[in-house]
N, C-alpha and C positions, 0 to 999 in steps of 0.2 A: 504494500500500500504506500503510494507516494505521499510524502508529508505536505499538507497544505498550510500548516502553521509550524513555525520553528522559533526557537529563542535566539535572539541576536542581542548585542550590547545595547541597542536602542530600545528593545522590547520584543513583543511577540510579532512575528513577521509572516505575511503570506507571500512567498516568492513568486507564485504564478500571477497573482493580482498586483504585486508590487505596492502593498500597503501594510501599515502596522496597526495593531489593535491596542489602544490605551498605552502608547509608548511612553517610556520614562525619560527619554532624551529627544531633542528636537529632530523631526523627520519631515519629509516632503508631504506625505499623505497619511493622516491619522484617522482611523475609524474609532469613535469614542462610544463606549458602552453607556456611560452616564457621567454626570457633571461633578461628582466628588473630586476633590483636588488630587487624590492619589491616582486617579484614572484620567483626568482631563488636565493636562499641563499646558502651560504657555510655550510659545516658540515654534510650533509646527506651522508649515507653510499653508496647508489645507486641512480642514476638519470635515468629517462627515458624522452626523449623529441624527437621532430621532427629532422630529419637528418640535415635540414638546420640551426637549432639552435646549432648544436654540436660545431662548431668552436667558436662561440660567447660565449657559456657557458664555454668552456675551456679557452678562453682568459680572461674571467672575474673571473672564480672560480679556475682556475689552470688546467694544462694539465693532471694531474694525477687522476682527479675524475673518479669514476666508472660510465660510461655513456652508456646506451643502447639507440639506436635510432630506430625510425620507419618512414616509408614514410606515407603520407596521405592515409587514407582508409585501411591501413594494420591493420589486426586484430590479437591480441594476447590474450591468456587466462591467467588470473591472479586469481588463487583460484576459478575458475568457472565463473569469470566475463569476458565477452568479452569486451576488451578495444580497442579503435581506436582513432586516431587523425585526426582532420579535420580543414581546413583553417579558421583562425580567422580574417585575413586581417589587423592585428594590426602592426606587424613588421615581419622581415624575420624569418620563422620557427614558428610563433605564431600559437597556436592550440586550438581548442575546444576539450574537452575530452568527448568522448562518451562511456557510460558504459551500457552494456546490461546484464541482469540476470533474468532468469525465466519470460521472456515475458515483463519485464519492461525496458524502455530505459530512462536513465538520461543523460543530457548534461550539462557540466560545461563550460561556455563560455570563462573563462579567460577574458582578455581585447579584444575588437573587434572593427573593423571599417568597415562601410558599403561601402564607396566610394572606388572603386578599382583603382590601378595604378600599374606600372611595378616594384615597389620596393619589393613587396611580393605577395604571392598567395592571391587571392580575397576571401572575406568572403563567406562561404557556409552555407546557412540556413539548419538546421537539424530538422527533425520531431522527437518529443520525448514526453514522458509522463510528465517528469519534466525537467524544464529549469532553470538553475542557472545563472543569468545574472548580469553583472556589472551595475553600475549606476553612473559613474563618472560625467556625464553631464546630469543627469536626471532632468532638469528643462526646461520649455518651452522656456526660453530665449536663450538656446543653440541650434542654427540652423546654420549649416555651409553653407557658399557659396561654389560653386564648386571649387576644387583645382585650376583649370586653371585661375579663376578670381583672386585669391589671389596671385598666382605666377606672374601674370602680375603686380600686385601692388608692390610686392617685387622687381621685375625687374626694374620697373620705379624708385623706390626709390634708388636702387643701381646705375642706370645710372645717376640719378640727382646728387648723391654724387660724382661719377666719374667725372662728368662735373665740379664740384667744386674743384677737385683735392684732395679729401679726401677718406679714407677707409670707408667701411661699415662693421660693426660688427653685426652679426646675432646670437643671443643666441638661441640654439636649442638642444634638447636632442641628445646625441651622438649615441644612438642606435635607429634607425627607422626614426626619423624626419630628421636628418642630411642627411641620404642617400636619403630619399624621395625628399628633396629639391635639393640636388646636381643633381639628375637625371632629375628633372623637370625644373630647371632654365636654361636660355640660357648659352652658352659657354662664358667664361670670365676668368680673373685671380682670381681663387679661392684658398684660403688658409684654412687649417683646423687644429684645435687643435689636439694634439697627441691622445686623447681619441677618437676623431672622426676618425682619420686616421687608428687606429687599427681596428675599426668596419668596415670601408670602405673596408679594405683588406678581412675581412670575407665575406662581401657581394660579392666582386668580385670573390672570390674562390668558392662561391656557384652559380656563373653564372650570377649574377646581374650586369648590365652595369653601374657601378658608374664611372663617368668621373675622370680622373687623377687630382690631386691637390697637391699643395705644403704643407708640414707639418710645421706649425708655432709652435716654441718651446719657444716663449716669449722673446728671446734675440734679435730678429730682428724685424724690422717694415715692414709689407707687403707694397709693392709699392702702390702709390696713385692710387685710382680707383679699388683696390682689394676688394673682399668680403671675410671676415673671418667667418667661421662657428665654433662656440665654445659652450661648455656646459654652462648653466646658472650659475653654481657654481663659475665660474671665473669672474663674472661680476664686483666684487669689488676687484679683485686681483691686486697685484702690477704690474704684467705683462701687464694687460689692462691699468692701470693708466699711464704706460710709453708710450703708443701710443699717438701721438699728431696729432690732426686733423682727427677726425672720428665721425661718427654718429652710434648709436647703436639701435637695435630693438630686440624684442623677437617674436618668432613664437610659439604659443600655443593656445589651446582652451580657456585658462583663459584670453587671451587678448580680449575676447568678452566683458569682464567687464572693462570699462575704469578706474575705481578706482584702479584696480590692476596695470595697466600700470603706472598710476601716482605715486603710492606708490613706484614702482621700479625705478622711475626717468629715464624712457626710452624715447628716441626720438620718436620711433614709436612702434606700436604693430600690428602684423599680426595674423589673426585667421586661423590656420590650426591645426587640432588635429588628433591624431592616435586613437581616441576613437569615438564611435558612438555618434551623437547628439540626441536630444530628439526624433525627428521623426524616426531616425535610430534605436534607442532602441525599440520603439513601433513596428516598422516594424519587427524586428528580433523576438520579442516575439510573434507577431501574426503568423509569418511564422513557428515557432516551433510547433504550435498546441498543446502546453503543457496544461495538465489539472491542473498542479500546477507550480507556478513560485516562486522561491526563489531569493531574491535580495541581492547582496553583495555590498561592498565598494562604497561609493559615497553618492548620495542623496537617501539613502535607504528608509526613511520614506515617502518622496514625491512620489517616484515611486510606492511603495506598496499601498499607499492610492489611487493613481490614478487608478491603475490596479483593485483594489477592487471595486472602484466606477463604473468601466466598467463591473463589473460582473465576473471578473476573480478571481481565488483562488491564492492569493499572500501573501507572508510572508517574513520577514527579515531573513537573514542568514549572520550575520556580520562576515567579514573576517578581522582580525587584521593586520595592517601594510601594506596593499596594497594601491597603489596610487602614485607611484613615478613620472610617466610621464603623459603628457597630450597633 
């Protein structure tokens, strides 16, 4: 079987079509699975991504980037390769990359999530000969509760803090997780960090019903009982330190491990991830029907070993620099 995707110093490369997928060094043509910073970097000459990711990419990388967009299931020819994008369920506009050439079908998953909600298009299993899968949470300990259960836990925490007359600060990734939470939580006084506010606008312009919220710029204190959605990077900032009377929490798949929550000195941790858990990864791999599975970023060795023990043909295909969000 001829390799349609190989690892090069710049990133994962399709030699027949002469393009890279989520390259980590500047290249001429980059096909982007989604707009998180570890997959969509600046410096490429030409970008190709799903139409719903376009405004987010331009917000993050600059409005002047050379960007071609596709709808899901739309097929184009690149050097004789038939390329199409298919829903990954990760964040708005996230895509699996399907490559077809001379009877072979390869799928590069990017990051993906199995549980569906209204914040983005639901994951679509794809039949293929070769499946390149992520493995961020490829350990049996990672098993997600239904989103509705965790949303109830977050809502109860927020309401308890409001009853005490204090704010609730929820650290969450500004692209994907913040919008997912805003759309799922009950109505209330919600404030958002400017990074979240900018992405919320992109979601609304793409037709997603993200509720209105006030933008918090650090110089004011949200009223008692408010919920503030902010990126994890500002947890130790001077702006946060100026808030008086609040509890904080993080929303991430990593909160499944209590030690991480303790090390970050958080009041609470809630487990919601934009990635597939252990059962979800195994389900997606089975649904692909692939004869060969390559495993990238995350718990690569664990997943490869497990798949081989199950009689599947699996091997590592390490991708440098992926893994910003969880």
